[in-house]
N, C-alpha and C positions, 0 to 999 in steps of 0.2 A: 557270797551269802552263806550263812551257817547252815550246814546240813548234818543231821545226826549220823549219816552213813560214815562220816569221817572217823567217829569213835570205833565203829566196826572195822574199818580199814586199818586203823592203828593197831587194834588187837590182832588182826590178821598178820600184819608185818612182824609183830613181836612173837607170834607163835612159831616155835622152832619146827613144828610139824605141818606148817601150812602147805597147801597145794596151790597150783595155779588157780586163780579166782575168776569165775564167770560172773559178771555183774549184768543181770538181765532186767528188763522192764520195758514199759511202753515207750514209744517214741517221744522225745522232748521232755523226759522227766529229770534230766540233768546228769545222766551217767558219765558222759565225757567230761563235763565240767568238774564233777566230784573227783574223778580219778586223777585228772591233771592237777587239780588243787592239792590233792593228797601227795602226788608225786613231787610237786615243787617244794612241798613243806618237809617231806621226810626222806628224800633221796638226793644224791648229788646231781643226777641228771635223769631225764625221761626220754626213752626211745619210743616215739609215737608213730604208729602205722595205721592208716585208715584205708580199708578195702573199698570204700565207696568213692573217695576222691582220687585214689590211686589204684585203678583196676589191674595194672600191670603187676602189682604185688602178688597176685594169684600165681603168676608164673613161677615165682620163687619156691612155692610149695608143691609144684607139680611133680618134680623128680624125686625129692628126698625131704622127709620131714623130721629127720633126727636133729637134735639141738647142735651137735658137732658140725653139721653141714649148714644149718640155718644161721647160727649166731654170727659168723664172719660176714655173711652176705647182708644180714639185717644191720650190722654195725656200719657197713659201707653205705647202705641206703640211708640210714639215719644221719650219717656224717659224724658219728661219735662212737667211741668204744663202749661196748656194753660190758659192764663189770659186775661180777657176782655181788649180790646184796646191796650194791650201791647204785645200780641203774634199775629203774622201773620200766619194764617192757610193756607196752600197751598195744593191743590189737583192737581197733574200733570197727564197728559194723561187721563183726566177724561172721555173721550169718551169710555173707556174700562169698566166703571162702571156707568151704567145708573142710578142706585139708588142714587149714590153720587151726580149726577147732580140734581136729584129730591129733594134731601135733602136741597138744597140751599133755596128752598121755605120756609122751616121751620126755617132755620137759620135767614132768613129775618123777619119772623113773630114772632118767639119765642125767638130769641137770637141776636137781632140787634147790641148789643155792642161787639160782636165777629167779628173780621176783617178776612174775608176769600176771597181768590182769587183762581180761578181754571183755569187751562190751558188745551187746547186740540188742537191737530193738525188737526183733521178731524171732528170737531164738527158739521159742516154743513152737512156732509155726515151721521154721526151717528144719529143726531137728526131727520133727514128725514126718515131714514130707520128703526129705532128701535121703538118698541111700548112701550113708556114710557111717563110719564108726564114731559114735559119741563116746568121749572118755569117761564112762561111768566109773565112779569110785576113785578117779584120779584127779578130780577137781573139787574145789569148794564152789558153791553156788549161792549167790545172794540176790534178792530182788530189790530193786530201788523203785519206790513209789513217788508220786508227786509230793510236794512239801505238805506237811500236816499243819494244823492251825498253830501249834507251838512255833514251828519254823517261820510261819507267816508273821506271827506277832513279833518275833525277834527281828525279822527283816524290816518290820515297821518301827523298830526302835523301842519296843515295849517289853524289854527283858524283865523289868521290875514287876510288871503285872503278871508275867509268866511265873515268876517265883512266888508271888502272893497266891496265885491260883493253885499251885502245887501244894503249898502249905495248907490252904483251906480244904483241899481235897483230902489230904492225909488226916486232918483234924475234924472233918465234917463241920467246919465253922464257916458262917456266912462271910463272903467277901464284902468289904465296905460298899455301900450302895452306889457310890460314885464310880468306883472301879468296876463293879458289876455291870453298870450301864455302858462303860467304855468297852469292856470285854465283849458284851453282847453286840455292840456296834462292830467290833473287829470280826466277830463271828459272821455277821451278815456281809461284811465286806469280803470275807474269805469265800462265802458262798458264790459271790459274783465273780471274783478274780480267780478263785481256785488255787491249785498248788503247782501249776506248771512254772518252773523257775523264770522263764522269759517273761511271762505275764506278771509274776510277782515283782520282778525287777522293774518292769515298766510302770507298774502301779506305784511302787515306792518312789520312783523318780518323778512321775508326772501327776499322779492321782487322776489320770484320764481314763475313765471307763470305756470310752469309745475306742481309744487306741488299743486297750487290752482286748476288747471284743474282736477287733480286726485280727490280732495275733491268734486268738482262740479259733476264729474261723479258718485261718491258714492251717492250724494244727489239725482241725477236723478234715480239711481237704487232703492233707498228707495221709490221714488215716484211710480215707476213701481210696486214695491212690495205692496204698499198701494192700488194700483188699483186692485190687486188680492185679498188682504186681506179684504178690506172694500167695496166690490162691488158685485152686483148680478152676478152670474156665466155667464149668457148670455151677460152681458155688458162688461166684462173684455176686450175682444178683440176689441170691438168697441171703448172703452175708450182709449186704447193704440193707435189705428189707428188714432183717432181724435187728440190726443196729438201730435203724430209724425207729423201730417199734418199741424198743426197750424204754426209751424216755416217755413214750405214750403210756405204757403200762404202769409207770411209776405214778401216774396221775389217778389211777384207779383206787377205789377204796381198799380192795383186796389186791395187794401188789404181787401176789403169786403169779409167776410167768405162765402165760397161756399161748400155745402155738396158734390156736384158732384166731387169736387177735392179730397175728401177723398178716394173715390173709384168710378169707373165708374157706373153711375146710382144711386149714393148715394142720399138719400132723408132725409128731416128733421125727418120724423117719425122713421127712422132707427137710427139716431145719436143724437137726441136732448137730450135723457137721459144721454148719454155719456158726452155731452157738459155741462149739468147741474152738473154732478158729478165733473167735473174738476173745475167748478166755485165754487161750494160749498166747495171743498177741499182747495180753496185758491191758487191753482196752476196757474190758468188763470183768466182773467176777460173779460166780454163782454161789448162792447161799442155800443149802439144802435143808429141808425139813427133817427133824429127827423124830422117830416114832416112839423112842423110849429115852428117858433121861438116865443114862448109864454111861460109864466109861468103858471103852473109848467111844465118844460120840460118833465118830466116823463109821463104826460098825452098825449104827442104828439109823443111818440116813435113808430117806426115801428118794431113790434116784429119779422118780417121776414128779416129785414136787419140789420146786425151787423158785427162788427169786433171783433176779439179775440186777446188779447195780453197776453204774459206770465208775471209772477209776478217778475221775476228777470232777469236782463240783462246778468249776468255772465252765468246763466244756459242756456239762449238763445244761447249765443255764443258757449257754450260747446255742446249743442244739434246740432248746425250747424257744429260743428267740425272746427271752425275758429281758426286760431292761433293768438297769441297775436299781432304779427307783422301785420297781416291782418287788425286789428282794429287800432292799434297805428299809423300806417302810412296810413290808409284808402286806401288800394291798389285798383286799378281799377277792379280787379277780383270780388270784392264784391259790385260793383256799384248798381246792381239790389236789393241788400239787405239793402243798406244804408238808404233809405227812411223809410222802414218798421221798421228798428232798431231804428231810431230816434223817430218815432211815439211811439213805444213801450216804449222807455225810458221816454218820456214825460208823457205818460199815467201812468206809475209807480209813477213818482214824484207827479202827480196830485192826484192820489188815496191816497198816503201817507198823503197828505195835506187835505184829507177829501172831495174832490170834487166828485160829480157824473158826469161822462163824457159822452158826446154824440157827434155824428158828423152830418154834414148836407150836402145835395147834392141838386143842382138846377136841374131843368128839363133838362137843356142843359149840364149837366156833371160837372159843377163847384163843387168843394168839399172843405169843411172846416174840418180840421182834428179833432178839438175838439170845443164844445160849453160848457161853464161852467157858473154857476151863481156865480159871485164874488162881494162881497159887495152889494148884492141885484140887480146887473146888469147882463144881459146876454152878455157874452164876447166871441167873436170868437178867436180861437187860430190856427194859421197856423204854421206848422212845416216844416222846410227845413233842410236837412242834410248838406248843404253847404251854401255859401252866394251869389252865382252868379245866383240865380233864381228869377224871378219875381213872385209875388203872385197874379196871375190873378184872381184866385177864390176869394181871399180876397176882391179884388176890386168889384166883382159882389155882394158879400155878403154885403159889406158896402153900396153900392148904393141901395140895396133892403131893408135893415133893419136899416141902420143908427145907429149903436151902438155908445155908448159914446166914445169908443176907441176899438181898436183891438190889439191883441198881436201877434207878429211875432217872432218865435224862429228860430235861424240859427246860423252860426258860426260868424256872425258879432258882433261887440262890442255894448254896450248899446247906445240907442238914442231914439228919438221920432220924427217921420216925417209923415205927411199926416194922422194924426189920428191913427197912428200905433205905439205901444210901442215896440221898437226893443230890444229883450232880447237874449243874448247868450244862447246856449243850456245848458251850465254848470250852468246857474242861474235859471233853471226851478223850483228848490226847493223854490225859493222866491215867486212864484205866490200864 
């Protein structure tokens, strides 16, 4: 399946000054598949080492982690000669071998002509909790997210619609209504299936939502297992409680995260470590409120006011136990959830595109779902799950800050009116 990460990996290979690459991301987002696909396409051979399936590998790194010592041993284990620039060395599940991660520093300093990529599902968690030397400044780091809607559409064989959507986005011109309806249906299918590659592959092959849901439930179980395996004993229960509650809070009219909703009397001091664990593992992301609309937005965030979104829409629907028909037909019973789900979807697409997302509130309760920096400009984004709602908050924001333009995402077709770029929800990947 086509993944955009391959373009990044190509550029990494061509860059004469590249460093060993750490590809991080939540479990099951396709890190190993993408690296091996890249290796097969651009290298003569791939030397692949997995620290989960071959725990004895750890012993190799115990005595000495200099490339001069490691390379002959790794060549022997792989059963092939590791050659400068022609072999891609891959360390998978590297969080299980702290010394292997530290060795990247020496590959950078002493053996820069060897191409090495490492992948880890819980690197953020492992790095923070383990006492070892992380190769700061000696590695390139890239995060892989689940597939976005563009990748999903391409997997579904809809490349032509993707190209049409991109043109209409650039020109602010409506997509022909027949294609608009098809794209809207693909968007709803994506909400159900999500972007986990295994789920997308199953859906492309079978169109069986029940089979996809089974796979999603297995991924959720693996996340719960990770919370036990890679977590402080005192934090396991809190982390699970927090994770379970995030999807509940997305159904509230005000989606700002509240500790007291996790449990009665819940406080930040009790649950902030659990929230940090979930963020570092890549399972969720925090979007902070900004108190002022100035650059850099990071300087003006309110650390006590934030929303939390999950990293994959399919897992969100599985966790809420929503059926495919609930989403495909947007039934009335899920009205309370539609807004939070649309916000979550947009945040996922923006994060995949590399944006840092924030939200804004006025003193009188007007709220803008996302503020991003796009092409050097601070742009407000309003998200509506339907097309029959007025963006009163956007009007308040525009009058206060006079942005060059605003983006309004809804089910409406493309257009531009009153300083607002109207974008259908299915085209969020274009932003």
